[in-house]
DSSP file (Angstrom, degrees, kcal/mol; ACC not computed):
  #  RESIDUE AA STRUCTURE BP1 BP2  ACC     N-H-->O    O-->H-N    N-H-->O    O-->H-N    TCO  KAPPA ALPHA  PHI   PSI    X-CA   Y-CA   Z-CA
    1    1 A M              0   0    0      0, 0.0     2,-0.4     0, 0.0     0, 0.0   0.000 360.0 360.0 360.0 136.5  108.9 -105.2  296.0
    2    2 A N        -     0   0    0     27,-0.2    24,-0.0     1,-0.1    23,-0.0  -0.617 360.0-152.6 -77.4 126.5  109.0 -101.5  295.6
    3    3 A S        -     0   0    0     -2,-0.4    -1,-0.1     2,-0.2    23,-0.1   0.524  45.0-108.8 -75.9  -5.4  110.0 -100.4  292.1
    4    4 A G  S    S+     0   0    0      1,-0.4    26,-0.1    21,-0.3    -1,-0.1   0.309  85.8 115.7  92.6  -8.9  111.5  -97.2  293.5
    5    5 A K  S    S-     0   0    0      1,-0.1    -1,-0.4    21,-0.1    -2,-0.2  -0.730  77.6 -98.1 -92.8 143.2  108.7  -95.1  292.0
    6    6 A P        -     0   0    0      0, 0.0    16,-0.2     0, 0.0    -1,-0.1  -0.282  30.3-142.5 -57.2 143.5  106.3  -93.3  294.3
    7    7 A Q    >   -     0   0    0     14,-0.5     3,-2.0     1,-0.1     4,-0.3  -0.822  16.8-175.8-112.7  89.6  103.0  -95.1  294.8
    8    8 A P  T >> S+     0   0    0      0, 0.0     3,-1.6     0, 0.0     4,-0.6   0.748  76.5  74.9 -59.7 -24.5  100.2  -92.5  295.0
    9    9 A R  H 3> S+     0   0    0      1,-0.3     4,-2.0     2,-0.2     3,-0.5   0.773  82.2  70.0 -61.6 -22.6   97.6  -95.3  295.8
   10   10 A Y  H <> S+     0   0    0     -3,-2.0     4,-2.9     1,-0.2     6,-0.3   0.831  87.8  64.8 -62.2 -30.4   99.1  -95.3  299.3
   11   11 A A  H <>>S+     0   0    0     -3,-1.6     5,-1.5    -4,-0.3     4,-0.6   0.909 107.9  39.2 -59.3 -42.5   97.5  -91.9  299.9
   12   12 A A  H  <5S+     0   0    0     -4,-0.6     3,-0.2    -3,-0.5    -1,-0.2   0.894 117.2  49.2 -74.7 -40.8   94.0  -93.3  299.6
   13   13 A I  H  <5S+     0   0    0     -4,-2.0    -2,-0.2     1,-0.2    -3,-0.2   0.921 123.8  29.0 -65.7 -44.6   94.8  -96.6  301.4
   14   14 A F  H  <5S-     0   0    0     -4,-2.9    -1,-0.2    -5,-0.2    -2,-0.2   0.340 103.8-121.1-102.8   6.2   96.4  -95.0  304.4
   15   15 A L  T  <5 +     0   0    0     -4,-0.6     2,-0.3    -3,-0.2    -3,-0.2   0.929  67.1 133.6  54.5  50.8   94.6  -91.6  304.4
   16   16 A I      < -     0   0    0     -5,-1.5    -1,-0.2    -6,-0.3    -2,-0.1  -0.787  61.4 -85.6-124.1 168.4   97.8  -89.6  304.0
   17   17 A T     >  -     0   0    0     -2,-0.3     4,-2.4     1,-0.1     5,-0.2  -0.315  36.5-115.0 -71.0 157.7   98.8  -86.8  301.8
   18   18 A E  H  > S+     0   0    0      1,-0.2     4,-2.1     2,-0.2     5,-0.1   0.897 116.9  53.7 -58.0 -41.6  100.2  -87.4  298.4
   19   19 A A  H  > S+     0   0    0      1,-0.2     4,-1.7     2,-0.2    -1,-0.2   0.907 109.8  46.4 -62.6 -42.4  103.6  -86.0  299.5
   20   20 A F  H  > S+     0   0    0      1,-0.2     4,-2.7     2,-0.2    -1,-0.2   0.884 109.7  54.3 -68.9 -37.2  103.8  -88.3  302.5
   21   21 A A  H  X S+     0   0    0     -4,-2.4     4,-2.1     1,-0.2   -14,-0.5   0.889 107.1  52.0 -61.1 -38.7  102.8  -91.3  300.3
   22   22 A Q  H  X S+     0   0    0     -4,-2.1     4,-1.7     2,-0.2    -1,-0.2   0.882 110.1  48.4 -66.3 -36.8  105.6  -90.5  298.0
   23   23 A R  H  <>S+     0   0    0     -4,-1.7     5,-1.3     2,-0.2     6,-1.0   0.937 112.0  48.5 -66.2 -46.0  108.1  -90.4  300.9
   24   24 A L  H  <5S+     0   0    0     -4,-2.7    15,-0.2     1,-0.2    -2,-0.2   0.870 123.4  32.0 -63.7 -36.4  106.9  -93.7  302.2
   25   25 A S  H  <5S+     0   0    0     -4,-2.1   -21,-0.3    -5,-0.2    -1,-0.2   0.615 124.4  45.4 -96.6 -13.2  107.0  -95.5  298.9
   26   26 A G  T  X5S-     0   0    0     -4,-1.7     4,-1.3    -5,-0.2    -3,-0.2   0.579 124.3 -10.0 -96.9-115.5  110.0  -93.5  297.5
   27   27 A A  T  45S+     0   0    0      1,-0.2     3,-0.5     2,-0.2     4,-0.3   0.890 136.6  47.1 -59.4 -45.0  113.2  -92.7  299.2
   28   28 A W  T >4<S+     0   0    0     -5,-1.3     3,-1.6     1,-0.2    -1,-0.2   0.924 110.7  53.0 -63.6 -42.7  112.2  -93.8  302.7
   29   29 A G  T 34 S+     0   0    0     -6,-1.0    -1,-0.2     1,-0.3    -2,-0.2   0.715 104.6  56.5 -66.4 -20.5  110.8  -97.0  301.3
   30   30 A R  T 3< S+     0   0    0     -4,-1.3    -1,-0.3    -3,-0.5    -2,-0.2   0.451  73.4 126.2 -90.6  -0.4  114.0  -97.8  299.6
   31   31 A H    <>  -     0   0    0     -3,-1.6     4,-1.4    -4,-0.3     5,-0.3  -0.383  64.1-133.0 -58.3 132.2  116.1  -97.6  302.8
   32   32 A P  T  4 S+     0   0    0      0, 0.0    -1,-0.1     0, 0.0     4,-0.1   0.787  95.9  22.7 -64.4 -28.9  118.0 -100.9  303.0
   33   33 A L  T  4 S+     0   0    0      2,-0.1     3,-0.1     3,-0.0    -2,-0.1   0.828 135.2  26.8-103.3 -42.1  117.1 -101.6  306.7
   34   34 A L  T >> S+     0   0    0      1,-0.1     3,-2.0     2,-0.1     4,-1.1   0.617  92.0  93.9-100.1 -14.1  114.0  -99.7  307.6
   35   35 A G  H >X S+     0   0    0     -4,-1.4     3,-0.6     1,-0.3     4,-0.5   0.841  85.6  49.1 -51.8 -44.1  112.3  -99.4  304.2
   36   36 A R  H 34 S+     0   0    0     -5,-0.3    -1,-0.3     1,-0.2    -2,-0.1   0.601 109.3  55.2 -74.6 -10.1  110.1 -102.5  304.6
   37   37 A M  H <> S+     0   0    0     -3,-2.0     4,-2.4     2,-0.1     5,-0.3   0.703  86.8  78.4 -94.4 -20.8  108.9 -101.4  308.0
   38   38 A Y  H <X S+     0   0    0     -4,-1.1     4,-2.7    -3,-0.6     5,-0.2   0.942  97.1  39.4 -58.2 -55.9  107.6  -97.9  307.3
   39   39 A L  H  X S+     0   0    0     -4,-0.5     4,-2.8   -15,-0.2     5,-0.2   0.933 117.3  47.4 -65.7 -46.5  104.2  -98.8  305.7
   40   40 A P  H  > S+     0   0    0      0, 0.0     4,-2.5     0, 0.0    -1,-0.2   0.913 115.5  46.7 -60.4 -39.4  103.3 -101.6  308.1
   41   41 A A  H  X S+     0   0    0     -4,-2.4     4,-2.3     2,-0.2    -2,-0.2   0.916 113.2  48.6 -67.7 -41.8  104.3  -99.5  311.1
   42   42 A Y  H  X S+     0   0    0     -4,-2.7     4,-2.5    -5,-0.3    -1,-0.2   0.915 112.8  48.4 -62.7 -42.7  102.4  -96.5  309.8
   43   43 A R  H  X S+     0   0    0     -4,-2.8     4,-2.7    -5,-0.2     5,-0.2   0.919 110.0  50.9 -65.3 -43.6   99.3  -98.7  309.1
   44   44 A A  H  X S+     0   0    0     -4,-2.5     4,-2.2    -5,-0.2    -1,-0.2   0.920 113.3  46.1 -59.9 -43.8   99.4 -100.3  312.6
   45   45 A G  H  X S+     0   0    0     -4,-2.3     4,-2.5     2,-0.2     5,-0.2   0.903 112.1  50.4 -65.4 -41.7   99.6  -96.9  314.2
   46   46 A T  H  X S+     0   0    0     -4,-2.5     4,-2.1     1,-0.2    -2,-0.2   0.916 112.7  46.2 -62.7 -44.1   96.8  -95.4  312.1
   47   47 A E  H  X S+     0   0    0     -4,-2.7     4,-2.2     2,-0.2    -1,-0.2   0.883 112.2  51.6 -66.9 -38.1   94.5  -98.4  312.9
   48   48 A K  H  X S+     0   0    0     -4,-2.2     4,-2.6    -5,-0.2    -2,-0.2   0.933 111.0  46.6 -64.7 -46.3   95.4  -98.2  316.6
   49   49 A V  H  X S+     0   0    0     -4,-2.5     4,-2.4     1,-0.2    -2,-0.2   0.903 111.7  51.9 -63.7 -40.6   94.6  -94.4  316.8
   50   50 A A  H  X S+     0   0    0     -4,-2.1     4,-1.5    -5,-0.2    -1,-0.2   0.914 111.1  47.7 -62.0 -41.8   91.3  -95.0  314.9
   51   51 A Q  H  X S+     0   0    0     -4,-2.2     4,-2.2     2,-0.2    -2,-0.2   0.918 111.4  50.0 -65.3 -43.5   90.3  -97.7  317.3
   52   52 A L  H  X S+     0   0    0     -4,-2.6     4,-2.3     1,-0.2    -2,-0.2   0.892 108.3  53.5 -61.6 -39.5   91.2  -95.6  320.3
   53   53 A R  H  < S+     0   0    0     -4,-2.4    -1,-0.2     1,-0.2    -2,-0.2   0.833 111.5  46.0 -65.7 -31.3   89.1  -92.7  318.9
   54   54 A R  H  < S+     0   0    0     -4,-1.5    -2,-0.2    -5,-0.2    -1,-0.2   0.851 117.1  44.0 -75.3 -34.7   86.1  -95.1  318.5
   55   55 A D  H  < S+     0   0    0     -4,-2.2    -2,-0.2    -5,-0.1    -3,-0.2   0.759 116.6  37.7 -84.1 -26.8   86.6  -96.5  322.1
   56   56 A Y  S  < S-     0   0    0     -4,-2.3     2,-0.1    -5,-0.2    -1,-0.1  -0.918  84.9-104.2-129.3 150.1   87.2  -93.3  324.1
   57   57 A P    >>  -     0   0    0      0, 0.0     4,-2.1     0, 0.0     3,-1.6  -0.396  37.6-113.2 -68.2 152.6   85.9  -89.8  324.0
   58   58 A A  H 3> S+     0   0    0      1,-0.3     4,-2.2     2,-0.2    -5,-0.0   0.863 114.1  59.4 -55.6 -41.5   88.3  -87.2  322.6
   59   59 A E  H 34 S+     0   0    0      1,-0.2    -1,-0.3     2,-0.2    31,-0.1   0.698 112.9  40.2 -66.5 -16.5   88.8  -85.4  325.9
   60   60 A R  H <> S+     0   0    0     -3,-1.6     4,-0.6     2,-0.1    -2,-0.2   0.843 122.0  35.5 -95.4 -42.3   90.2  -88.6  327.4
   61   61 A V  H  X S+     0   0    0     -4,-2.1     4,-2.5     2,-0.1     5,-0.2   0.857 106.1  62.9 -86.5 -35.8   92.3  -90.1  324.5
   62   62 A L  H  X S+     0   0    0     -4,-2.2     4,-2.2    -5,-0.3     6,-0.2   0.902 101.4  51.0 -62.4 -43.1   93.8  -87.0  322.8
   63   63 A P  H  4>S+     0   0    0      0, 0.0     5,-2.7     0, 0.0     6,-0.5   0.888 112.7  48.3 -60.7 -35.4   95.8  -85.9  325.9
   64   64 A V  H ><5S+     0   0    0     -4,-0.6     3,-1.5     1,-0.2     5,-0.3   0.936 111.4  48.9 -67.9 -45.7   97.3  -89.4  326.2
   65   65 A L  H 3<5S+     0   0    0     -4,-2.5    -1,-0.2     1,-0.3    -3,-0.2   0.832 110.5  51.8 -63.5 -31.9   98.1  -89.6  322.5
   66   66 A Y  T 3<5S-     0   0    0     -4,-2.2    -1,-0.3    -5,-0.2    -2,-0.2   0.286 120.5-106.1 -91.6  11.7   99.8  -86.2  322.6
   67   67 A G  T X 5S+     0   0    0     -3,-1.5     3,-1.5     3,-0.1    -3,-0.2   0.608  77.4 133.6  84.2  12.9  102.0  -87.2  325.6
   68   68 A C  T 3 <S+     0   0    0     -5,-2.7    -4,-0.2     1,-0.3     3,-0.1   0.663  81.2  42.9 -70.7 -14.2  100.3  -85.2  328.4
   69   69 A H  T 3  S-     0   0    0      1,-0.6    -1,-0.3    -6,-0.5     2,-0.1   0.012 130.9 -78.6-116.3  24.9  100.4  -88.3  330.6
   70   70 A G  S <  S-     0   0    0     -3,-1.5    -1,-0.6     2,-0.1    -3,-0.1  -0.289  73.9 -36.5 100.7 171.7  104.0  -89.3  329.7
   71   71 A A        -     0   0    0     -2,-0.1     2,-0.3    -3,-0.1    -6,-0.1  -0.432  63.4-176.1 -68.8 137.6  105.5  -91.0  326.7
   72   72 A V        -     0   0    0     -7,-0.2     2,-0.2    -2,-0.1    -2,-0.1  -0.921  11.8-169.7-131.4 158.3  103.3  -93.8  325.2
   73   73 A D     >  -     0   0    0     -2,-0.3     4,-1.9     0, 0.0     5,-0.2  -0.716  52.5 -75.4-131.9-171.6  103.6  -96.3  322.5
   74   74 A I  T  4 S+     0   0    0     -2,-0.2     4,-0.2     1,-0.2    -2,-0.0   0.739 131.4  37.4 -63.2 -22.6  101.2  -98.6  320.8
   75   75 A Q  T >> S+     0   0    0      2,-0.1     3,-0.9     1,-0.1     4,-0.7   0.883 115.8  47.4 -91.7 -49.4  101.3 -101.0  323.8
   76   76 A T  H 3> S+     0   0    0      1,-0.2     4,-2.1     2,-0.2     5,-0.2   0.691  94.6  74.7 -74.1 -17.7  101.4  -98.6  326.8
   77   77 A V  H 3X S+     0   0    0     -4,-1.9     4,-2.2     1,-0.2    -1,-0.2   0.882  95.7  52.3 -60.6 -36.5   98.7  -96.3  325.6
   78   78 A D  H <> S+     0   0    0     -3,-0.9     4,-2.0    -4,-0.2     6,-0.3   0.884 106.8  52.6 -66.2 -38.5   96.2  -99.0  326.6
   79   79 A L  H  X>S+     0   0    0     -4,-0.7     5,-1.4     2,-0.2     4,-0.9   0.916 111.5  45.5 -63.4 -43.3   97.6  -99.2  330.1
   80   80 A I  H  <5S+     0   0    0     -4,-2.1     3,-0.5     1,-0.2    -2,-0.2   0.924 113.5  48.6 -67.6 -43.6   97.3  -95.5  330.7
   81   81 A L  H  <5S+     0   0    0     -4,-2.2    -1,-0.2     1,-0.2    -2,-0.2   0.827 115.0  45.1 -67.3 -30.0   93.8  -95.3  329.3
   82   82 A S  H  <5S-     0   0    0     -4,-2.0    -1,-0.2    -5,-0.2    -2,-0.2   0.592 109.3-123.6 -88.1 -10.2   92.7  -98.2  331.4
   83   83 A G  T ><5S+     0   0    0     -4,-0.9     3,-1.2    -3,-0.5    -3,-0.2   0.590  72.1 129.5  81.0  10.4   94.4  -96.9  334.5
   84   84 A Q  T 3 < +     0   0    0     -5,-1.4    -4,-0.2    -6,-0.3    -5,-0.1   0.578  64.6  61.1 -75.3  -9.2   96.5 -100.0  335.0
   85   85 A N  T 3  S-     0   0    0     -6,-0.8    -1,-0.2     2,-0.4    -5,-0.1   0.358 119.2-103.8 -98.1   5.4   99.7  -98.1  335.3
   86   86 A G  S <  S+     0   0    0     -3,-1.2     2,-0.6    -7,-0.2    -2,-0.1   0.275  96.5  98.9  90.7 -12.0   98.6  -96.2  338.4
   87   87 A K        -     0   0    0     -8,-0.1    -2,-0.4   -18,-0.0    -4,-0.3  -0.942  55.6-164.1-109.3 121.7   98.0  -93.0  336.3
   88   88 A R        -     0   0    0     -2,-0.6    -7,-0.1    -3,-0.1    -8,-0.1  -0.918  22.8-122.4-106.1 125.7   94.4  -92.3  335.4
   89   89 A P              0   0    0      0, 0.0   -28,-0.0     0, 0.0   -29,-0.0  -0.309 360.0 360.0 -63.4 148.2   93.9  -89.8  332.7
   90   90 A A              0   0    0    -30,-0.1   -30,-0.1   -31,-0.1   -31,-0.0   0.500 360.0 360.0 -63.3 360.0   91.7  -86.8  333.6
């Protein structure tokens, strides 16, 4: 349970700035509906991007991540990179 105090250790765990760690563990983390989802969602996205960066060269994955091939999410990014959606990234 979040005590309501900023948790600086999140900065090291999630490789984020101290200010962003304070937001995730502070006011944002105390939101009654979304608060418990922020850190797990951020971590899942961070791990997914790290894996994609290991699996694909930058010139292939970065345009997809930045929306140059349409909107993507954690699921559809794999379809676009594999070409299963009919669009093959350059």
